[in-house]
N, C-alpha and C positions, 0 to 999 in steps of 0.2 A: 331426901332419895336415904335420910341415915335408919340401922334400925331402932328402934321401938322396943320396947318388953309386946308380952304378944295378947294382941284382943279379944277380947273380952265379948260377950253380947251385948255392949253398949250397942246404944242406933248407929250407924255409921256417918252422923253429922253430928255429932258429940268424938271421933274422932281429931287430937290437933293433926294438924300440917305436918310433914316431917320436915327437918332440916333440909334445908337444899343441900346436894353435895356438887360444886361446878363442877369437882377435881373429876365426876360420873357421867357428867354433861359435858365436860372437853370428851376423855376417849370415843366418847356415841361423833360429835364435830369429829377427830381427827381419822375413827373411820370409815367414816360415811363422804369424806375429801376426798383419805385415802384411796379410797376405790375407783379413784375416775385416773387414777395412778395406779391405779394395780389394775385393773380392765386395761386399762389403754396397751401394757405392760405385755400383755399378754399376741398384742397380735399381732408380736418381732418373734413369742417363741413357741421355739420346740418341741413339739410331743401335746402341744393344748389343739382342744375343735376349739377354737373360739371364732363366733361370728366372719370376721375380715382378719387374714392369714395375712402378714406383710413375704415379700420374696422371700429376699435373707431371713433370713429368724438366729437365733439364737438360745444355746441352752443352759448359759447363764441366771437367765431373766426367773426359770421355775426356779432357778436356785435360789439364789437372792428373797423372791415371792413366797417363798414357802415357809421362813423365819415371819412372813404378815397372817400367813393361813392358819397356823396353827392357837394364834391368841388369837387373833379378831373380829370373829365373829362370832366363836364359844362367848369372849366377854362383855358381848354386844346382850348374849343372852344370857351371860347373868346379871346383866345389867339391870334386862328387859326384869327378870325374877324380883330381884330388888324393888324397881319398884311397883311390879302388881301387885306387892302386898302391902303395900301403902294406901294402895287405887282396891282396892280390894275393904281391903281396911274401915276406909272415908265412906266404903257405897257401898257396901253390900252387898251380897257375890249377883239380885238381880239387876242393881247400880252397873256394876262391872262391867258383868255381861254385854247389856248392851253398847257399856260407851266401849267398848273395844268394838265389836259385831259394827258400829259406824267408825270407828278409825279403824280399823284392823283388816277391816269383810270389803268394804268398800271401797276403800285405795285398787286394789287387788284386782278386784274386778271388770274396776273403770280402763284401767292401765295394761289391761291384760288384752282388752279389746280395742283399747282405742291407739296402742303404742306397741305391746310385741309385738306384733307379724311384721314391722318393719324391721327389726333384726335378723329375722328369720329371712324376712325377702332378700332381705341384700347381704344375708349366706348362700343362696346359690345365685348370687349374681355373681359374684365374688368368685365362688366356686366354678364359674361352666360360662363360662368370654359368650356362647353361644344360643346363653337363656335371655329373651326381647318376653314374656309373656310383666303384663303388667303389674301396678301395686295393686289396683283394685282388680284384675282377672283374678290374682292369689289367694285373694282373702275370703273369698272361697273355700277354698283347700285349707288354710291358715283356723278353721270357721269348725271344717268336720271331723266332728270328736267320737267319747266313745264313753262309756264308763268302767276302770276297774280299779275298781274298790279296796284289793290288795296293794294298793300303791298309796293308802291312805296320809299322808292329808290331800295327794295329790291324782284324785278319782279321776278327774277330766285329763283324757290324754288326748292324741292325736297324732297322726304323721308329721302335721307343721307342727300344732299345734305348742302352746308351751304359754310357762309358768313367768319363766327364766328367772330373773334377780331378785325377781318376787317371790323366792321360797322362804326366803326368812321372813317376808308378815303372812304366809300364808303358815308354815309350818308356829310362827309367835301367837297368830288366833286361832290353831287350835288349841299348844298349850295354854294358853290366857282359862279357853274354854270350858278344859281338865279338872282345871280349880272347883268350876264352881262347885259343883256336882261331890265334890272331894272338901274343900267348907263347907260342907251342909251337912257331908255327912263322918267328921270323921271323931269325934270327941274330943269336945276342945282341953276339957282338966285335963286328962292324960295324956296328950299330943302335944299343952304345955309343962307338963312335968316333966316330960322325955326331954324335951329340948332345953327343959332349964337345968338340965343334968348336964346333957351334950356341951351347954357353953361350959358349963365351969371344968366342964374333961379339956376341953380345948383348951383355956385356957389357963387350965394347974397342967396337965402334962403338951412338952414340947412333940412337935410330931406328928398327933394327931388331924393336924389342919391339912396332911401329906396327905393317908387315905383313900381321900373319896379317888388320888390318882392311880388306885388304880383295880377302880374300878372302868374309867377312863382307856384304861393300857387292857380290858379285857374283851373293852366293846370293839375298838379301834383293831383288835388283832385275832378274834373271831367271827367277830359281825362284819368286815369289810371294812373298805371307806368309800367316799362315793364323791365324784370327781365335782360332780353338780353341784354338789350341796357345800362349795367351800372345800372337799376334800376327809370334809369331818364322817361320818355316818349318821342320819338324820332325826336318830335317836338319841344318841350321840347331846345330843343337843334343845336335848327335854331335859338332860342330867343339867346344866349348865343352869336350864334358869332354874329347877326344882331349887341348885343350889345357889343360886339366885335367894328366891322367895326364903329359903330359911337360913341365911343368914341375916336378912335382913329384921326374923324377931326378937333378936336378942342385939345387942348394944356388945359383949365381950367377945363376939362373933368380927367382929370388925376392929377392935380392941384385937386382937391377938394375929389379924389377917398385918395391922400396919409394924406387929411384932416378930414376923416368921419373912417379913416381906425380900428380905436379902436374902432368904438363906433361899426359899421359893425360884426364886429369881436364877441362883447360882444354876442349881438345881434342873430346875427348866433348859437353862439352857445347855446343861450338860447331859440331860437326854436329847436334844436336840439334837446337839453335835452331834449323838453319838447312833440315832436313826440313820443321819446321812446318805454312809456308805450305802445304807438297805436301799432305800425310793434307789439311791442313784442309780446300784449293780439289779436291780430284780428290772422281771418286765412285765411283770404290769404289778406295782409294787400294792397296789389297792386292792386287790382280792386273792393275784398267789396267794397260793394253803406252806410253802417251800418256807423253814427254819426261820432262814430272814428274813424271809420278809411280814412273816412273824412277825419277827421278833424288831423289828426296827417299827411297823407300824403300832405296836405296845408301845415302844418307846414313848413313842409319836404324842402316844394319851397321857401320858405323864404327864409329859411338858406340857402339853393345854396346858391340865389344868392349875400345876405349878405356875405356869406364868400367869393365866387368869387371879392367879392369889395376891400374885405377886405384883404387877402393874395396879390395881385401888390400895396393895396394902405400902405400897414406896407413894404414892403422888396423895397417900390421906399424910403423910411425917409429911411431906415437905407444903402440906397447900397451910397455905397464911389467913392473920387471919384479918377476916372481918375489917376492914376501918370500921369508928361505930359511925350511927346513919344518922346524919343531919335534915330536921324541916325542910323543905322546901328546893332539897341540893339536886344542879340539874347531873344528870347521866356519863361519866364521860365518854367516849369517841370508846374506851374497849370495852367497859359494858355494854354501852348501844354496841355494840359487833356481837359482843357476847353474846346476847341476846338477840339479834337474829337467827343466831348461827339455827342455837335452841332451840329457836323456831322453825328452823327450815330443813332441818334434821330427816324424817321423813320424806318427805317432797321432795330432799336434791337426792333423797336413796334412788328412791322412784324414778326419775330425769334421768343421770345418770348412763346408765346405760343403752338405752335409744341413742342417744348424743354422741357417743364417748363410738358408737358402731359406723355411724350418719360418717360423721365425721375420721373415721378410720378407711373408709371404703372410699374415699377423694387423696387421701393420707396416699396411703399406698403404693398408688404409682405414680407416687411427681419420684423420680432416679436423684435421689438424694441419700446419706449416707442416716445408718438404723438412730447414729443417736439424735437427730436432727428433725427427722419424721416421730421419733417420739416427740422428742421437749414441742415440737409444731401439735399435735396431737392432748398433746395435754395442757397447752396452754393455748389449745379454738376453744375441746370437750369443755371444760370447763369455765372458762366464760360464758360460752351462753350455756349452761347446764344454770350458772346465776345467772345469769337474764334470763328464763323463763321463769324462775323462781319467780322475779321480781316481777317482772314484769303479765307472765298470762298463768300465776297460781298464786300468788300473796294476797291481788289486788282486789278480788274479791269474793264475798260470799258463800257465791258454786267451786269454783272451781278450791277452794279453802275447803269445801269438804270434801269434794276427789279426790282428795289429795291425804286425808288425814288431819290435817289442822285445825287444836284449838282457836275458837272464839274469844 
């Protein structure tokens, strides 16, 4: 997923495979596995409308979780944008569109129909002790839908219907397909010249890499934030995705991120800390138009961009050089585990939330301290998620297809 020069009109098959950046794969694994910990924590968080809630909750969880929210999903979109550049260059626009429709289109359709009704049904059972409707009886109500084009790309809506945690996959598919007409319609030579000048200027002048923070600050401040999309406005993610796509076009951008990573980390932490009091004091910080709420959202948006610059840059600085390859060398346990988890990212993302909700439904009925319930919930949910992937997904071609895995 390393950057290369701007593609020309050469046939897609002539494009060399990009350098693999294992630190970015590691980030994807960390974020997806971390979601088990994050969504398990929401069961015990005060002020959050998660599917199943514990009787005892705490405000501290949302404060701690906020630091993950500010960078985790934005970084996934940026990394996806980096990968999209190389995939589009290698496959061409129509091959890219076909591959994305299969890998990102099939899983949300299958999962929304087969798995997503469960969390909604458990929500109703958890909230009302008198609710005794069977799961099969609930399904027709889940599938009772209508179209709302203004909610694009989430145009299918219903009282109980939801794409749930698959919003990430739906947005990523929409953003990817937007690239196809853009790639075909833009004047390549002019774009190449602009990219070359921008890369040279960013490398030459410190601080230019932070200018996009203003755009993210403006979107968060004036368009508001959306709790159902991990706090960010859905179209903020388009900018992160587009930024990743642009950064992949020239290795000089990668050099800039390595150079300015330290400063970006300090700025990101400072902006995030400054945003905290406003989120704590405002009644509805995601949408309020008070000066405190607007300024806090602006600081949050700026912090997100700075941290998304900092984390890949710092990891790229510290990335060890790969050992020389030895013919017929047996892969180490560490390499096998890395390859196993890298292939499992999308299925684990799809599986984890229904499993967390199902386990939480039973764990929250215990008379145990919050810490004990949380640890048990995480251990069981993570074990079941990995087991479901191993036994129910990766072993057959049909299930691999349904969960977006490459053969």
